[in-house]
N, C-alpha and C positions, 0 to 999 in steps of 0.2 A: 538501624541508622535512618529511620524514617524522618522526614522533615517535620519540624515543630511549627505548625501553623498558628499556634497561640503566641508565637514570637511576633511582635508588632512589625519588626523590620522585614521579616520573611513575608508576612501577610501583605504589607504595603507593595511588595514587588512581585506578588504571585502571578499576575497577569502579564508580566514582562517576560522576556526570553528572546531567543533567536529561532527563526522558523525558515524552512525551505521546502519547496515542493519539486518533485520530478514527475512528469506526466508522459506516459508512452501512448502513442496513437499510430495506427496504421494509415499510410497514404493509399487512397483508392482512386480508381479511374471513374469516369462518368457513368459507367455501367456496373459498378460494384465489384470490380476485380482488383487484385493487388497491383499497385503501380510498379512499373519496371524501369522507371527513370532513375537517374542517379540522384542522390541526396541534393535537394535544390536550395539549401540554406547556407551554402558556402562554409566558411570557417567560424561562424557565429558560435561561441562557446555555450550559449543558452539554447541552442538548437542542434542536438547531437543525433546520432543513430544508436539504436539498441542492438538487438540480435541481427535483424536483417536490414538491408539497404532501405527498405520502404517503411521501417518502423521508426518514426520520429520520436525523440525524447526531448521535451521542453523542460528546462532546468532554471529555476529562479535563482537569484542571488540570496544572500542571507538577509532576512528581513526582521524587523523588531516588533512585529505584531501580526496577528491573524489577518487583519484588514489589509495590511501592506503586502503580505505574501499572496493573498488571494487576488489583489489588484494587479500585482506583477504577473502572476500566472495568466490572468485574463488578458493582459496586454501581450504577452508572448503568444498565447493562443490566437489572438486576433491577428497579430503580425504574420504568423505561420499560415493561417487560413487565407489571408489576402494574397500572399505570395503564390500559394497553390492555385488560387482562383484565377490568376492571370499568367500562368505558365505559358510560354510560347509553344511548348510541346503538346499542350492540351490541358484543359482544366482538370484539377485533382481536388480531392477533399480529404479531410481528416475523419476517419471512421469513428463515430461517437460511442462505440461499444467496446467492452473488454474482449468479447468473443469475436473472432475474425469473420469477414464476409465470405464471398465465394473463394474457394481455394482449388485450383486445378490439379493439385498434386504437390509432392515435395519439390519438384523441379520449378514450381511456380513461386518459390520462396527464395529470393536472392540474398544470401548471407552478406552482411556488410563487408565491404571491401576496404582494406587498408594496405598501405605501402611503407617501405623503408623501416624505420625503427618501430613503427606501429603495427607491423605485420603480425606480431604475436597476438594482437586482438582478433585478427581474422582466424588464425590457427585455433585459438580458444573457442571461437564460435563454431568452427567446424567440428571440434571435439564435442561440443554440446549437441550439435545436430546429429552426430553419429550415436551418441549415448541416449538422448531423449526423444529424438525425432524433431523435424523442423516445425511441424504443425503446433506442437505444444508451446514452442517458443513464440508463437504469434499472440498468445494471450497478452493483453496490455492492461496496465493499471497505474495507480498513483502511489508514490512513496512520500511519506510525511517525515520531515527531519526536524528535530527539536533539541535545543540545549537550554538548560536553566540559566537565568541571569547570574552573573558573577556575584551580585549582591546577596542573592539567596544562598549560593554555595559557600561564600565566605562566612556568612552568619551561621549557617549550619555547621561549618567546620569549627567555628569558635565554641559551639555548644557540644561538639563531639569529643570522643576519646581518641580520634585518629592521630597518628604520629606526624603526618604531613598533610598538607592541603591536597597534593596529588593523590595520596592514598584515599583520602575522604572522597574526592571527586570521582575517582574510578569506582569506589564501592557504591556510591549513590546511583551511578548509571547501571552498575551490575544489578543492583536491587530492582531498579525500574525495569530492566530487561526481563528479569524473572517474572515480575508482576504482569507486564504486558503479555508475555507468552501465555501465562496462566489464564488471562482473560481475553485472549485474542478472539475467542469465539463470539464475544459480545460485539466487538467492532465489526466482524464479518457479518453477523446477523443484522445489525442496524444499517449497514451501508451496502450490502449485496445488491447488485443491479444487473446481473448478466444471466438471466434464466433461459435464454433462447439461443440456439445455434443453427448454423446452416449444416445440412447433411454432409457437405464436402469435408467437414472437419473429421468425420468418422470414416467416410468412404468416398473415394474420388468420383465415383459414378453417381453419387447422391446430391450433386450440386443443384441448388435451387429448391431443395426440400427442407422446409422449416422443421427443426427438431425440438420437441418439448420433452424434457425429462425432469427428474426431480433435482434440479439444480437451481439454487438462488444465485450462487457465485461459482461458475464452472471453474474458474482459475484457482479458487481456494478449495475446491472439492477434490475428491480422490483422483479425478482425471486431470488435475491442474498441475501447477508449478510445485513439485515436491521432489526431493531426493528419493532414490529407490531403497532407502532405509531411514529410520528415525534417528537423527543425530542426538546423542545425549551429551550435554555440555556440563562442564564443572564450573559452577558459579562461586566457588569459594573466594577467589580473588581474580584479578585480571590475568595474572600469570597462568593460573590453572585453566582459566577460560580459553586463553590463546592456545595453550598446550593441548587442550582437548580437541580443538579444531585441527591443529597441526598433526595430531595423531591420525585423524581420518585421512589427511593428505598423504602422510607417510605410508599408510596402509593401502593407498590407491583408491579409496572410496570417494574421495574428492580430488579434483584436479588442482584447485586452488580455493582460497577462502570465498571468492565470489560465487562458487558453486553451492554454497550453503544456503539452500532455499528454506528460510526460516522466517517466522512472522516479524522478527526484529533483528537488527544488527547494531553492534556498537562500532562507532567509527572514530578514527583520529582526525585531527586537522591535517589538511594537505593530502599527501599520497595515501590512498586507501590500501594498506597492506598489513599483514599480521605483525611484521617486524616493526613497522611504524606505530602500530597500536601499542605494542609492548614497550617501545622506547618513549613515546610521547604521551601515552595515556588516552583516555576517552575524551573526545571533544563534543560529540553529540550522538543522538540515538536516531535510528531510522526505522519507521514502521512501514511494512510492505504489503498490507493485507487489503488494500482498498481498490474496488472496481472503479472503472470509468462510469460515471453516472450520465446516461444519455438524456436525462430530464433536465440537465443543466448545459447550456451552450459551452461552458468552460470545462465541463467534465466532472465537477465536484461542487457540492453545495457549501457555501460559506458556513452555514449552520453546523454542518458536520465537522468542519475544521475547528470551529469553536468548541464543539463537544469533545473532540479528541484532546484538545489542550486541557480542558477541565478534567477529563478522565485521567490524564497523566498526573495532574496535581492531586487528584483524589487518591490515586494509587500510592503516591508518596506519603499520604497521611496514614496508610495502613501499616500495621506491624509487619516487619520483615520476618520471613521464616525460610527454612530450607526448601529447596526445590529438588526433591529426590527424583531418581530416574523414572519411577513409575508415574510420578506427577507430570514429568515432561512428556512422556508418552501419552498420558491422558489429555494433556493440553492440546497436543497436535490432533488427537482423535476428536476432541471437542470442536476444534476449528473446522475440521472437515465435515462434521455433522452440522454445524451452524451454516455451512455453505449449501445445505439442501433448501428446497423450495417449500415443501410441505411441513408446516409447523408441527403437525401431530407426530411426525417422524423424528423430530429433533429433541433428543433428550441429552442434557448436559450432565456428565459425570462430575460429582462433587467430592468423591472420596471412594474408599474401598466399598464396592457394592452399593453405592448410593448415587442417585441421579434424580433430576427433576426436569419437567418440561421447560423448553428454552424460554418461553415467555415468562414463566414464573421466576426462572433464574435471572433473567434480564431485569425484571421489575424489582427483584431483590437488590440487585446492584444499584439500579437507579435510585431506589429509595435511600440506600446508604449515601449516595452522592448528594441527594437533596438534603438530607439531614446534615451532612458536612458543610454544604455551601449556605445553608440557611443562616448560620451564625455570622456570615459576612454581609448579609442583606443585599439589596440591590436587585433591580429588574433584570439585569444582564444574566445572572446565574439562573434565575427563574425561567426566563425565555428560552435559554439554551436547553434546559432540562425538559421543558414542556414540549419542545419540538421533537425530542427523541421519544418521550413517553407516548406521544400521539401515535407513533408507529406500533407501539405495543398494545395500547388500549383499542386502537382502531386499525386492524391489520391491513385494511385497504390502503393505508398510507405508507406501507412498506414499498420501497422502490421496486422490488422484484414483482410485486403484484401489479403495479401500474405498467411496468415494461412488458411483462408477459401478456397482459390484457391487450396492449396496443400493438405488439409486434408478433403475435402468435400465428398469423396467417402467412404473410410474405415478409419474413424477417429482413432479408437483404434489400429487397425493393423498397420496403417502407423505411428501412434504416438509411438507405441512400437518399431518399426524399428528405429525411430529417437532416442529414449532412448538408444537402443542398440548401435547405431553409436556413440553417445556421450560417452557412457561408455567405449566402445572399444578404442576410441580415447584417453581417459584419461588413461586407463590401459596401453596403448602403449606409454605414456608420450609425446603425441603430443600437449598437451596444457599446 
């Protein structure tokens, strides 16, 4: 059920769509410790809390282009930083890294507090703290939300054998979810930006000791945000997909669907629940593998957002195929491998007993993308692809290389100085 990009109507609208971003960042004090003030952004629905009281989540609205969603996130980030810069209780900053700064211990991490009908949110967070530990929940990142334009979906449905538009739409997103998961290693490899940690993440008494291990993205590595088992999902159709998640909940392996720590999620419009997904169908897809990039004041490069969008389009040009259990396990293994720092240690499994070095595997995919987009012409596609190819051809352009080189001595102190510079630049209206 792949999209037919030879269809003129589909091709005309391929750069359209609906886009949204969610960005998590920790609030820190002037000396690099976790802030213990209450959430300072009131009831603004675009500035929420995630796991803990000091983990701010900035949430854009639904935008109709990459430029628009990046601009909105930049505006939200600027607003949040200015508020923190002028707090009466004392100046705070948004920590620019996915990995946390100084952590004095589990008691230093205040779980987000809720009251009344929202008390269940707090109870769920306490469950997560008990099961996974609070420190792991401090990892912060960016989620990319996307939905195809209705014009493309309706044209695709017209060419398909699906009995209803709802069935076609659900299957398109199911197919995309499989393909994203299969290739999540590539997105991690190209955007990883968290190779350095403070020692307090591992041991309470190691605070202030910069830790360098073989991580490019700690949060996507084996020490990061993962369930304690590999979920195997049934992608036959939406009903079997939902049922396969419900089975893990019934068996007690998951508390609820939100505990499914997977590279991608299928989401309905409105309330995000399995019942709603089953009843209303898929509205959009959420990619969850992206680190905060400290090399950008906003936390992510627009060029990477452009690439993610093109990558999703390219995936939908590929032939659909089954996603067997062993392939799902292989995909998760590949993502964790791609989260390493040392390229020579990253081998991507491509099938039974076959693998190749990550750079070769990545160049192979990017070559396929180039071939696909060449037929559409235009400098936009070429420029987006060249930006990513440069990371592969010249490894020093990988974000992890630049971040590790810059912050390998005094991670928290240098990171705090970066946060200050970004905040002062915003306060002086320089961005």
